[in-house]
KOLVODREN-966900 format. One record per residue: residue in one letter; x negated, y, z of N, C-alpha, C in turn. Coordinates in steps of 0.05 Angstrom, whole numbers, plus 32768, in hexadecimal, padded with zeros to 4 digits. Example, Ala and Ser with C-alpha at 12.3 -4.5 7.8 and 13.67 -1.06 7.14 Angstrom:
# KOLVODREN-966900
+-----+------+------+------+-------+-------+-------+------+------+------+
! res ! n_xx ! n_yy ! n_zz ! ca_xx ! ca_yy ! ca_zz ! c_xx ! c_yy ! c_zz !
+-----+------+------+------+-------+-------+-------+------+------+------+
!   A ! 7EF8 ! 7F8E ! 809C !  7F0A !  7FA6 !  809C ! 7EF8 ! 7FBE ! 809C !
!   S ! 7EFF ! 7FD3 ! 808E !  7EEF !  7FEB !  808F ! 7EFE ! 8001 ! 809D !
+-----+------+------+------+-------+-------+-------+------+------+------+
***
This chain:
# KOLVODREN-966900
+-----+------+------+------+-------+-------+-------+------+------+------+
! res ! n_xx ! n_yy ! n_zz ! ca_xx ! ca_yy ! ca_zz ! c_xx ! c_yy ! c_zz !
+-----+------+------+------+-------+-------+-------+------+------+------+
!   X ! 7FEF ! 7FE8 ! 8000 !  8000 !  8000 !  8000 ! 7FEF ! 8019 ! 8000 !
!   X ! 7FDA ! 8019 ! 8010 !  7FC8 !  8030 !  8012 ! 7FBA ! 8034 ! 7FF7 !
!   X ! 7FB2 ! 801E ! 7FEB !  7FA4 !  8020 !  7FD1 ! 7FB7 ! 802C ! 7FBC !
!   X ! 7FD0 ! 8024 ! 7FBC !  7FE3 !  802F !  7FA8 ! 7FE8 ! 804C ! 7FAD !
!   X ! 7FE9 ! 8054 ! 7FC6 !  7FEE !  8070 !  7FCD ! 7FD5 ! 8081 ! 7FC4 !
!   X ! 7FBE ! 8077 ! 7FC8 !  7FA6 !  8085 !  7FC1 ! 7FA4 ! 8089 ! 7FA3 !
!   X ! 7FAD ! 8075 ! 7F94 !  7FAB !  8076 !  7F77 ! 7FBD ! 808C ! 7F6C !
!   X ! 7FD3 ! 8093 ! 7F79 !  7FE6 !  80A7 !  7F6E ! 7FE3 ! 80C3 ! 7F7A !
!   X ! 7FCE ! 80C7 ! 7F8A !  7FC9 !  80E2 !  7F95 ! 7FAF ! 80ED ! 7F89 !
!   X ! 7FB1 ! 8107 ! 7F83 !  7F99 !  8114 !  7F79 ! 7F87 ! 811B ! 7F91 !
!   X ! 7F71 ! 8129 ! 7F8B !  7F5F !  8132 !  7FA0 ! 7F6C ! 8146 ! 7FB3 !
!   X ! 7F7F ! 8155 ! 7FAA !  7F8C !  8169 !  7FBB ! 7FA5 ! 815E ! 7FC9 !
!   X ! 7FAB ! 8146 ! 7FC6 !  7FC2 !  813A !  7FD4 ! 7FDC ! 813C ! 7FC5 !
!   X ! 7FDB ! 8147 ! 7FAD !  7FF3 !  8148 !  7F9D ! 7FF6 ! 812F ! 7F8D !
!   X ! 800F ! 8127 ! 7F87 !  8013 !  810F !  7F77 ! 8007 ! 8112 ! 7F5B !
!   X ! 7FFA ! 80FE ! 7F51 !  7FF0 !  80FE !  7F36 ! 8007 ! 80F5 ! 7F24 !
!   X ! 800C ! 8103 ! 7F0E !  8022 !  80FA !  7EFC ! 801D ! 80DE ! 7EF2 !
!   X ! 8032 ! 80CE ! 7EF4 !  8031 !  80B3 !  7EEA ! 8041 ! 80B2 ! 7ED0 !
!   X ! 8040 ! 809B ! 7EC3 !  804E !  8098 !  7EAA ! 806C ! 809D ! 7EAD !
!   X ! 8077 ! 8095 ! 7EC4 !  8094 !  8099 !  7EC8 ! 809B ! 80B6 ! 7ECD !
!   X ! 8087 ! 80C6 ! 7ED6 !  808D !  80E3 !  7EDB ! 808C ! 80F4 ! 7EC2 !
!   X ! 8081 ! 80E9 ! 7EAC !  807F !  80F8 !  7E93 ! 809B ! 80F9 ! 7E87 !
!   X ! 80A5 ! 8111 ! 7E84 !  80BF !  8115 !  7E78 ! 80BA ! 811F ! 7E5C !
!   X ! 80D0 ! 8126 ! 7E4F !  80CF !  812F !  7E33 ! 80BC ! 8146 ! 7E30 !
!   X ! 80B9 ! 8158 ! 7E43 !  80AA !  8170 !  7E40 ! 808F ! 8170 ! 7E4E !
!   X ! 8086 ! 8159 ! 7E57 !  806C !  8157 !  7E63 ! 806D ! 8150 ! 7E80 !
!   X ! 8055 ! 814B ! 7E8C !  8054 !  8142 !  7EA7 ! 805B ! 8158 ! 7EBB !
!   X ! 8069 ! 8151 ! 7ED0 !  806E !  8162 !  7EE7 ! 8081 ! 817A ! 7EE0 !
!   X ! 808E ! 817A ! 7EC9 !  80A0 !  8190 !  7EC3 ! 80BC ! 8184 ! 7EC2 !
!   X ! 80CE ! 818E ! 7ED3 !  80E9 !  8183 !  7ED3 ! 80F8 ! 8188 ! 7EB9 !
!   X ! 80F4 ! 819E ! 7EAC !  80FF !  81A3 !  7E92 ! 80F0 ! 81BB ! 7E86 !
!   X ! 80F1 ! 81BC ! 7E6B !  80E3 !  81D2 !  7E5E ! 80F3 ! 81EC ! 7E61 !
!   X ! 80E6 ! 8203 ! 7E63 !  80F5 !  821C !  7E65 ! 8105 ! 8220 ! 7E4B !
!   X ! 811C ! 822C ! 7E4F !  812E !  8231 !  7E38 ! 8125 ! 824B ! 7E2B !
!   X ! 8114 ! 8248 ! 7E17 !  8108 !  8260 !  7E0A ! 811D ! 8270 ! 7DFC !
!   X ! 8130 ! 8264 ! 7DEF !  8145 !  8273 !  7DE1 ! 8155 ! 8284 ! 7DF5 !
!   X ! 815A ! 8278 ! 7E0C !  8169 !  8287 !  7E21 ! 8159 ! 829F ! 7E2B !
!   X ! 813F ! 829B ! 7E2E !  812E !  82B1 !  7E38 ! 812D ! 82C7 ! 7E23 !
!   X ! 812F ! 82C1 ! 7E0A !  812D !  82D5 !  7DF5 ! 8148 ! 82E1 ! 7DEF !
!   X ! 815E ! 82D3 ! 7DF4 !  8179 !  82DE !  7DEE ! 8182 ! 82F2 ! 7E04 !
!   X ! 8178 ! 82EE ! 7E1C !  8181 !  82FF !  7E32 ! 817D ! 831D ! 7E2D !
!   X ! 8165 ! 8326 ! 7E24 !  8162 !  8343 !  7E20 ! 8175 ! 834D ! 7E0B !
!   X ! 817A ! 833E ! 7DF5 !  818C !  8347 !  7DE1 ! 81A9 ! 8349 ! 7DEB !
!   X ! 81B1 ! 8336 ! 7DFB !  81CC !  8337 !  7E07 ! 81CF ! 834E ! 7E1A !
!   X ! 81BA ! 8353 ! 7E2A !  81BB !  8369 !  7E3D ! 81BC ! 8384 ! 7E2E !
!   X ! 81AB ! 8386 ! 7E19 !  81AB !  839E !  7E09 ! 81C6 ! 83A4 ! 7DFD !
!   X ! 81D3 ! 8390 ! 7DF2 !  81ED !  8394 !  7DE5 ! 8203 ! 8399 ! 7DFA !
!   X ! 8201 ! 838B ! 7E11 !  8215 !  838F !  7E26 ! 8212 ! 83AA ! 7E33 !
!   X ! 81FA ! 83B6 ! 7E31 !  81F6 !  83D1 !  7E3C ! 8206 ! 83E6 ! 7E2C !
!   X ! 8212 ! 83DF ! 7E16 !  8223 !  83F2 !  7E07 ! 823B ! 83FA ! 7E17 !
!   X ! 8241 ! 83ED ! 7E2C !  8258 !  83F4 !  7E3D ! 8254 ! 8410 ! 7E49 !
!   X ! 823B ! 8418 ! 7E4F !  8236 !  8432 !  7E5B ! 823E ! 8449 ! 7E49 !
!   X ! 8232 ! 844C ! 7E30 !  823A !  8462 !  7E1F ! 8257 ! 8460 ! 7E17 !
!   X ! 8261 ! 8448 ! 7E14 !  827D !  8445 !  7E0C ! 828F ! 8450 ! 7E23 !
!   X ! 8289 ! 844A ! 7E3B !  8299 !  8454 !  7E52 ! 8297 ! 8473 ! 7E54 !
!   X ! 827F ! 847E ! 7E4F !  827C !  849B !  7E50 ! 828E ! 84A8 ! 7E3A !
!   X ! 828D ! 849D ! 7E22 !  829D !  84A8 !  7E0C ! 82BB ! 84A6 ! 7E13 !
!   X ! 82C3 ! 8490 ! 7E20 !  82E0 !  848D !  7E26 ! 82E9 ! 849E ! 7E3D !
!   X ! 82D8 ! 84A1 ! 7E51 !  82E0 !  84B1 !  7E69 ! 82DE ! 84CF ! 7E65 !
!   X ! 82CB ! 84D7 ! 7E54 !  82C7 !  84F4 !  7E4F ! 82C6 ! 84F9 ! 7E31 !
!   X ! 82DD ! 84F5 ! 7E23 !  82DC !  84F9 !  7E06 ! 82D8 ! 8516 ! 7DFF !
!   X ! 82C8 ! 851B ! 7DEB !  82C3 !  8536 !  7DE1 ! 82CE ! 8539 ! 7DC6 !
!   X ! 82D2 ! 8551 ! 7DBD !  82DD !  8556 !  7DA2 ! 82CB ! 854C ! 7D8C !
!   X ! 82B1 ! 854B ! 7D91 !  829E !  8542 !  7D7C ! 8298 ! 8524 ! 7D7D !
!   X ! 82A3 ! 8516 ! 7D91 !  829D !  84F9 !  7D93 ! 82AA ! 84EA ! 7D7C !
!   X ! 829B ! 84D7 ! 7D71 !  82A5 !  84C6 !  7D5C ! 82B2 ! 84AD ! 7D67 !
!   X ! 82CB ! 84A9 ! 7D62 !  82D9 !  8491 !  7D6E ! 82CE ! 8477 ! 7D62 !
!   X ! 82C3 ! 8479 ! 7D4A !  82B7 !  8461 !  7D3D ! 829F ! 8457 ! 7D4D !
!   X ! 828F ! 8469 ! 7D58 !  8278 !  8461 !  7D68 ! 8282 ! 8452 ! 7D81 !
!   X ! 8297 ! 845C ! 7D8E !  82A1 !  8450 !  7DA6 ! 82AC ! 8434 ! 7DA0 !
!   X ! 82B9 ! 8431 ! 7D89 !  82C3 !  8417 !  7D82 ! 82AC ! 8403 ! 7D7C !
!   X ! 8297 ! 840C ! 7D6F !  8280 !  83FB !  7D6A ! 8273 ! 83F3 ! 7D84 !
!   X ! 8271 ! 8405 ! 7D97 !  8265 !  83FE !  7DB0 ! 8275 ! 83E9 ! 7DBF !
!   X ! 8290 ! 83EA ! 7DBC !  82A0 !  83D6 !  7DC9 ! 829B ! 83BA ! 7DBD !
!   X ! 8297 ! 83B9 ! 7DA2 !  8290 !  83A0 !  7D95 ! 8275 ! 8395 ! 7D9E !
!   X ! 8261 ! 83A7 ! 7D9F !  8247 !  839F !  7DA8 ! 8246 ! 8397 ! 7DC5 !
!   X ! 8255 ! 83A4 ! 7DD6 !  8257 !  839C !  7DF2 ! 8262 ! 8380 ! 7DF4 !
!   X ! 8278 ! 837A ! 7DE6 !  8284 !  8360 !  7DE6 ! 8271 ! 834A ! 7DDC !
!   X ! 8263 ! 8351 ! 7DC6 !  824F !  833E !  7DBB ! 8239 ! 8339 ! 7DCF !
!   X ! 8230 ! 834E ! 7DDD !  821B !  834B !  7DF1 ! 8223 ! 8338 ! 7E07 !
!   X ! 823C ! 833B ! 7E10 !  8247 !  832A !  7E26 ! 8246 ! 830C ! 7E1C !
!   X ! 824F ! 8308 ! 7E04 !  8250 !  82EC !  7DFA ! 8234 ! 82E1 ! 7DF5 !
!   X ! 8221 ! 82F2 ! 7DED !  8205 !  82E9 !  7DEB ! 81FA ! 82E1 ! 7E06 !
!   X ! 8201 ! 82F0 ! 7E1B !  81F8 !  82E9 !  7E36 ! 8205 ! 82CE ! 7E3E !
!   X ! 821D ! 82C9 ! 7E36 !  8229 !  82AE !  7E3B ! 821A ! 8299 ! 7E2C !
!   X ! 8212 ! 829F ! 7E13 !  8204 !  828C !  7E02 ! 81E8 ! 8285 ! 7E0D !
!   X ! 81DD ! 8295 ! 7E1F !  81C3 !  8291 !  7E2A ! 81C1 ! 8276 ! 7E38 !
!   X ! 81D7 ! 826D ! 7E44 !  81D7 !  8254 !  7E53 ! 81D2 ! 823C ! 7E40 !
!   X ! 81DF ! 823C ! 7E29 !  81DD !  8225 !  7E17 ! 81DB ! 8231 ! 7DFA !
!   X ! 81C4 ! 823A ! 7DF2 !  81C1 !  8247 !  7DD8 ! 81C9 ! 8234 ! 7DC1 !
!   X ! 81C2 ! 821A ! 7DC3 !  81C8 !  8208 !  7DAE ! 81E6 ! 8205 ! 7DA9 !
!   X ! 81F6 ! 8208 ! 7DBE !  8213 !  8205 !  7DBC ! 821F ! 821F ! 7DB0 !
!   X ! 8210 ! 8235 ! 7DAF !  821B !  824E !  7DA5 ! 820B ! 8258 ! 7D8D !
!   X ! 8201 ! 8246 ! 7D7D !  81F2 !  824D !  7D65 ! 8201 ! 8260 ! 7D53 !
!   X ! 821A ! 825B ! 7D4E !  8229 !  826C !  7D3C ! 822D ! 8288 ! 7D47 !
!   X ! 8230 ! 828B ! 7D60 !  8233 !  82A6 !  7D6C ! 8218 ! 82B5 ! 7D69 !
!   X ! 8202 ! 82A8 ! 7D6E !  81E8 !  82B5 !  7D6B ! 81E3 ! 82BC ! 7D4E !
!   X ! 81EB ! 82AB ! 7D3B !  81E8 !  82B1 !  7D1F ! 81FA ! 82C8 ! 7D17 !
!   X ! 8212 ! 82C9 ! 7D21 !  8224 !  82DF !  7D1C ! 8219 ! 82F9 ! 7D25 !
!   X ! 820E ! 82F9 ! 7D3D !  8202 !  8312 !  7D48 ! 81EB ! 831B ! 7D37 !
!   X ! 81DA ! 8309 ! 7D2D !  81C4 !  8310 !  7D1C ! 81CD ! 831B ! 7D01 !
!   X ! 81DF ! 830C ! 7CF4 !  81E8 !  8315 !  7CD9 ! 81F9 ! 832E ! 7CDA !
!   X ! 8209 ! 8331 ! 7CEF !  8218 !  834A !  7CF1 ! 8207 ! 8362 ! 7CF6 !
!   X ! 81F0 ! 835E ! 7D03 !  81DD !  8374 !  7D07 ! 81D1 ! 837C ! 7CEC !
!   X ! 81CB ! 8369 ! 7CDB !  81C2 !  836F !  7CBF ! 81D7 ! 837F ! 7CB0 !
!   X ! 81F0 ! 8375 ! 7CB1 !  8206 !  8383 !  7CA3 ! 8209 ! 83A0 ! 7CAC !
!   X ! 8208 ! 83A4 ! 7CC6 !  820A !  83BE !  7CD1 ! 81F3 ! 83D0 ! 7CC8 !
!   X ! 81DB ! 83C4 ! 7CC8 !  81C3 !  83D3 !  7CBF ! 81C6 ! 83DC ! 7CA2 !
!   X ! 81D0 ! 83CB ! 7C91 !  81D4 !  83D2 !  7C75 ! 81E7 ! 83E9 ! 7C72 !
!   X ! 81FE ! 83E8 ! 7C80 !  8212 !  83FD !  7C7E ! 8206 ! 8417 ! 7C89 !
!   X ! 81F8 ! 8416 ! 7C9F !  81EC !  842E !  7CAA ! 81D7 ! 843A ! 7C97 !
!   X ! 81C8 ! 8429 ! 7C8A !  81B3 !  8433 !  7C77 ! 81C0 ! 8441 ! 7C60 !
!   X ! 81D5 ! 8436 ! 7C55 !  81E3 !  8442 !  7C3F ! 81F0 ! 845D ! 7C47 !
!   X ! 81FC ! 845D ! 7C5F !  8207 !  8476 !  7C69 ! 81F2 ! 848B ! 7C6D !
!   X ! 81DA ! 8483 ! 7C75 !  81C4 !  8495 !  7C79 ! 81BD ! 84A4 ! 7C60 !
!   X ! 81BF ! 8497 ! 7C49 !  81B9 !  84A4 !  7C30 ! 81D0 ! 84B6 ! 7C26 !
!   X ! 81E9 ! 84B0 ! 7C2F !  8200 !  84C0 !  7C27 ! 8204 ! 84D8 ! 7C39 !
!   X ! 81FB ! 84D7 ! 7C52 !  81FE !  84ED !  7C65 ! 81E2 ! 84F6 ! 7C6D !
!   X ! 81D6 ! 8508 ! 7C5E !  81BA !  8510 !  7C63 ! 81B5 ! 851A ! 7C7F !
!   X ! 81C8 ! 8527 ! 7C8C !  81C3 !  8532 !  7CA7 ! 81C0 ! 851B ! 7CBB !
!   X ! 81CA ! 8504 ! 7CB6 !  81C8 !  84ED !  7CC8 ! 81B4 ! 84D8 ! 7CBF !
!   X ! 81A5 ! 84DD ! 7CAA !  8194 !  84C9 !  7C9E ! 8180 ! 84BD ! 7CB2 !
!   X ! 8172 ! 84CE ! 7CC1 !  815E !  84C4 !  7CD4 ! 816A ! 84B2 ! 7CE9 !
!   X ! 8180 ! 84BA ! 7CF5 !  818D !  84AA !  7D09 ! 8197 ! 8490 ! 7CFF !
!   X ! 81A3 ! 8490 ! 7CE7 !  81AD !  8478 !  7CDB ! 8196 ! 8464 ! 7CD4 !
!   X ! 8180 ! 846F ! 7CC9 !  816B !  845D !  7CC2 ! 815C ! 8451 ! 7CDA !
!   X ! 815A ! 8461 ! 7CEF !  814E !  8456 !  7D08 ! 8160 ! 8441 ! 7D14 !
!   X ! 817A ! 8447 ! 7D14 !  818E !  8433 !  7D1E ! 818D ! 8419 ! 7D0D !
!   X ! 818A ! 841D ! 7CF3 !  8189 !  8405 !  7CE1 ! 8170 ! 83F4 ! 7CE7 !
!   X ! 815A ! 8402 ! 7CEC !  8141 !  83F3 !  7CF3 ! 8144 ! 83E3 ! 7D0D !
!   X ! 8151 ! 83EF ! 7D20 !  8156 !  83E1 !  7D3A ! 8168 ! 83C9 ! 7D36 !
!   X ! 817D ! 83CD ! 7D25 !  818F !  83B7 !  7D20 ! 8181 ! 83A0 ! 7D11 !
!   X ! 8170 ! 83A7 ! 7CFF !  8161 !  8392 !  7CF0 ! 814F ! 8382 ! 7D03 !
!   X ! 8142 ! 8390 ! 7D15 !  8131 !  8382 !  7D29 ! 8142 ! 836F ! 7D3A !
!   X ! 8159 ! 8379 ! 7D43 !  816B !  8368 !  7D54 ! 8174 ! 8350 ! 7D43 !
!   X ! 817C ! 8355 ! 7D2A !  8185 !  833F !  7D19 ! 8170 ! 832A ! 7D15 !
!   X ! 8157 ! 8333 ! 7D0F !  8141 !  8320 !  7D0B ! 813C ! 8310 ! 7D24 !
!   X ! 813C ! 831E ! 7D3B !  8136 !  8310 !  7D54 ! 814B ! 82FB ! 7D5A !
!   X ! 8165 ! 8302 ! 7D56 !  817A !  82EF !  7D5C ! 8179 ! 82D7 ! 7D49 !
!   X ! 8174 ! 82DC ! 7D2F !  8173 !  82C5 !  7D1D ! 815A ! 82B4 ! 7D21 !
!   X ! 8144 ! 82C1 ! 7D29 !  812C !  82B1 !  7D2F ! 812F ! 82A1 ! 7D48 !
!   X ! 8140 ! 82AA ! 7D5B !  8143 !  829D !  7D74 ! 815A ! 8288 ! 7D74 !
!   X ! 816A ! 8289 ! 7D5F !  8180 !  8276 !  7D5E ! 8175 ! 8259 ! 7D5D !
!   X ! 817F ! 8249 ! 7D6F !  8175 !  822D !  7D70 ! 817C ! 821E ! 7D57 !
!   X ! 816B ! 820C ! 7D4E !  8171 !  81FC !  7D37 ! 8186 ! 81E7 ! 7D3D !
!   X ! 8190 ! 81DA ! 7D28 !  81A3 !  81C5 !  7D2C ! 8196 ! 81AD ! 7D3A !
!   X ! 81A6 ! 81A1 ! 7D4B !  819C !  8189 !  7D59 ! 819C ! 8171 ! 7D46 !
!   X ! 818C ! 815D ! 7D4B !  818A !  8147 !  7D38 ! 81A5 ! 8138 ! 7D35 !
!   X ! 81B5 ! 8135 ! 7D4A !  81CE !  8127 !  7D47 ! 81E2 ! 8138 ! 7D37 !
!   X ! 81DF ! 8153 ! 7D38 !  81F0 !  8164 !  7D27 ! 81E9 ! 8161 ! 7D0A !
!   X ! 81CF ! 815F ! 7D05 !  81C6 !  815B !  7CE9 ! 81CF ! 8140 ! 7CDE !
!   X ! 81CE ! 812C ! 7CEF !  81D7 !  8112 !  7CE6 ! 81F5 ! 8111 ! 7CE1 !
!   X ! 8205 ! 811E ! 7CF2 !  8222 !  811E !  7CEE ! 8229 ! 8130 ! 7CD6 !
!   X ! 821A ! 8145 ! 7CD1 !  821F !  8156 !  7CBA ! 8219 ! 8147 ! 7CA0 !
!   X ! 8204 ! 8137 ! 7CA0 !  81FC !  8128 !  7C89 ! 8210 ! 8112 ! 7C83 !
!   X ! 821B ! 8106 ! 7C98 !  822E !  80F1 !  7C94 ! 824A ! 80FA ! 7C8C !
!   X ! 8250 ! 8114 ! 7C90 !  826A !  811E !  7C8B ! 826F ! 8123 ! 7C6E !
+-----+------+------+------+-------+-------+-------+------+------+------+
***
């Protein structure tokens, strides 16, 4: 018994990983960190933060406020909340993440075109478009790939 115990302890008294302790992601790690979740969280928080300017516009409306901006903020706030929900299981919410990415591209295209039609707003629209493209690229790059059983069922269908 003493010999068996000695064999499984390192010099510092910690257990040495054995073949049975090796899991899918390596020795001594209970599970791999969810990288997609770590990367989706800032995007979700950023979009959910749209609640603040939206609330300001609604509580203190001014004559020069654009109601279209407030409506877009409400959509982005809602999308941010759902992206934060998707952080728990990104693979189960692939379509939501893809929608967020592609809708950011669509919004960037519209803003860029408007920037050329409204010269006084060109700089703001183009900067906003660049931010939306970065968000879209990040979301699409972070979207988890299809699982192998999904690929097999899609091929069989």
